N, C-alpha and C positions, 0 to 999 in steps of 0.2 A: 802874469800866470803862463808858463812854457815847459815844454818837454824839453828833458835833456838825456840822452841815452847813452849807455857803456855796456859792454858785453861781460858775460860772465866766464871767470876763468876755469881753468881745469880742475882747482882745489876749492871752486864755489866762491872765489873773493873776486871783487870790484877795484877798480879805480877810480876814485870821485873824479869826474872832469873836472878840468881847473876853473871854468865858470862856479862850478858848484860851492869849490874852496873859497872861491873868492864872496861869493855873497853869501857863507858863513864866515868867513873870517879866521879860516883855517889857515895856517901858516906854516906850522913845521912838525916834524915827527912829532906824535905824544900828544899831539892836540886831542881832545875827548870829543866823540861824537853819541848822541844820544838816539835811539829809535823809538817811536813810539807808534806799537804796533794796533790795527784794529783786525785782529781775527774774523770777525765776521765780515769786513768788507774786502777784507785780503788786500790793505793799503799800509803803507809804512810811512813815517813822517820822520825827518832828522834834522836835528840842529844841533849848534854846536856846546857843550857843556862844559862848564868849569868847575873842576875838582875843589873841594873845600875839605881842610883837616876837620875832622870829627870834633863836633862842639863848636865848631864856627858858626855864629850863628849869620841869616841871611838879611842882609841890609833892607830897609822897607822898601826902596830902589828896585833891589831883586826879586821881593814879593810881589812888588806891583807887575813888573815884565812876567813873573809865572804864570799871574791872575790872569793878564792880556793873552796868553799862550793857552791855558785854559778855558778861556773864551771864545778862542778862533774857531770859526765855521766848519763846519763836517766832523768835529770832535766829542769828545766828552765834557759835559759842561759842571763847573765845580762854583759855587756862591762864594767859596773864600780860598786864599791862597793855601791856607793851611790844609782844607781838604784836597788840594790837588797834592801836597807834598805829602801828604801821607798816600794818597793814590800812587805816585810814581815808587815810593818806598815798596810798595807791593809787588812792582813789576819785575 
């Protein structure tokens, strides 16, 4: 784990440093980034998101990835991936 910094621009925007884009696998304009905000601690986690058409089900592999993310240290814990999905829908 390491710190990478960038400056806030005049319109409140940032440019994701190249190393961050590489780590997240962001390759082109339009790639979607999700932000998980913890208001109590003032921390933000970000990840690359894959947008799916409404009604398209998550694969078992996707659900396992989401469950792993939900159980990551320092975050809210969920016993099932479905609980995590309901949680992120409320954000």
